Residue, then its C-alpha position, 0 to 999 in steps of 0.5 A: m500499499p502507498s504511504q498516507p501522503d501518497l494516497f492523499l496526493e493521488f486523491l487530490n490529483q483526481f479530485e482537486g480541492n483541499q484535503d481538510t475534509i478528506r477522511h481515511f478508512q481501512a477494512p481488512a481481508r479475512i481468512n476462515i479457519i474452519g466452518e466453510h460453506v455453512d454461513y448461509l446455512g445457519g452454521i458456526v464459523l471461525p474466521a479472523a481478519i488479516d492485514f491485507s486491506i482496502e482503503c478509501l479516502i472520502r470527501p463530502k460534496d455540497n451536491n448529490s453527485i457521487i464520483l468514484y476513482s479506483s486506483d487499482f483499476d485506474r478507472k473513474t466513474e460517476i454513479n447515478r440513481p437509480f443505480r444499476n449494475s455497471k458492465e464497465n465498472p463492476w467494482a462500483d456495483y458494491i458501493a452503489g449496493v451499499i448506498l441502496e441498502l442504507e437509503s432503504l433503512g431511511h438514511p439518505i446519502s448525499g454526494f461525495e468523492m471517493l478514492i479506493k485502493g487495496n492490496i487484497p489479491q483479487g479472486a484469491g478467496l480472501s473476501s475483497s468484495a466483502a471488505l469493500e462493502v464493509l469499508i463503504g458502509y462504515s465510512l459512509s455511516t461515519v462521515f454522514q453521522i448515521k448511528l449503526t452498530r458494527p453487526e448492522i454494517a455487516l448485514i448492510g454489506q451482505k444485503a448489498e451483495n445479495n441484492l444489487v450485486g446478485m451474489k447470494c453470500g452468507i454473513m461471515d465475511q462481512f461480519v468478521i471484517a466489521n468486528g475483527k480483533k487483533d490476535h483473535c479469531l471469532s466464533l460466529n453463530t450465523d443463525s443468531l449472530e452471537f459471537n465470541y473472541h478466541h485469543f490464540d498463540l500459535g507458538e512455533n507454528e504459523f498459518y500462511l496462505i498459498n495462492s493457486n493463481v487459479k482465478h475465480s469469480l463466485k458470481d460466475s461459478e456454481y456457488n449459487t447452485r450449491r446454495k440452491e441444492c442445500e435449500s432444496a435438501l432443507s425443504k425436503i427435511t422440513r416436510i417431514n420434520s418442521q422443527i429443523t429450521n436450518l441445515y446445520s442443525f440436521s442431525i438425523d442418522k445417515a441410515e435414516w436419510g432414505k425417507f428424505d428422498f435426497t438427490e445424490n448431490e443433495a446428500k453430498r451437500v448434507m454430508h459436508v454441512t453435518s460433518e463440518r459442524e463436528r469438525t468446527k467443534s473439534v477445532i475450537l476446543a483444540l485451538s483453546s488447548g493448543n492441540y495444533v495436530e488435531v487442528g491440522k487433522s480437521l483442516y485436511e478433513c474439511h478440505w476433502s469434504l469440500s472437494q468430494n462432498f461439496e464439490v467446490s475445489c479444483e485440480e490445482i487446489d487439490a494438488i496443493v493440499t496433497l503436496l502439503r500433506d506429503q511434505g508433512a504440513i500439519g494441516a491445509r485446506m482450501i478457503g473461500g467460495g472455491f473453484g480456485g483461490c487460496v489454500l490455508v496452511l498450518d505448519k511449523a514455522v521452521n518448515f516454510f522455506k523447504t516446503s515452499f521451495e518444493l511445492e513451487k517446483s512441483y506445482q510449476q512442473k505439473f501445471g506450468y505456472s507458479v504459486e504465491f505465498y502470503k504471510f499475514r497477521i491477525s488484525d482489527g476490523v474496519k477502522e478510521i485512520t486518523h492523521s495528526 
């Protein structure tokens, strides 16, 4: 990321004027340790904010025009009501979507100028879209003095993505980006939105990320199809047992599943969701007791469930996880929506050099392109950056 003076200079090059009323905000990326593809099914997830981020500078205007500049894309655009999806600047849809949701709650948004810049790798499964939504919700509510809690800002971001953007995502990404806490992960019940912080000390171990450089766009993938399959399975369950309100709470023995008449795909999706529930319980207990071998075991199990039961992995991601397992890494799994992106790795810090060297060589030989390794720290959630 550029230094703060450089960011302000870039803003003034685009919008001119003075910098007295410019305000500066930052939102992090996120990882999810366990609880994948359950946040839209009433499940418990264990995410953390990390120190990749998106920043914005914003300056209110004395009229209703909204002018945006993306430094990363070097694109400037004015968005006008009624807001519609933009083919030329799809990144602006996330901003328009948040404004729509704020105004639907009775919070009118007047004009402003905004510069956006980030270092979250696109398509890596680290929630750059959710970071942008939360960043916009937090900055606009602060600048225009709208009293909203951090959970409310997260929900506004989710609705923006569900509605205008058209991606039926769950609440996890926006929630941890809004509520993250340095050196803590967060266990979130996505049904009730109750959450707890968990401080953990990895000691001689570390988490890091491997970017497969297989790019994906969830909107264009089968993400929404998976959600529909889960909804269809739940519909069949509730016809027989109306007390089961979400798929995550389904706990009937597999020997009795015949009465629900699941399709083959529905049965696979249910198998992932119910087994992920047990893995999440195990990881929360293991992290609290420092049993990282057990955490790693659950990460591997999670990955192969996502690959074989939820079918959201791909050849390249599976190869990375297999290579890590063969080299003795404590644990690894795909993260994010799937179909590419990153692998989360848990291993002893001293193993990184050897493991990364061997993996990059093997991956290059097998697929013809390289991987990228990201070290990160657990960070705070969205915030304003003040300047003295």
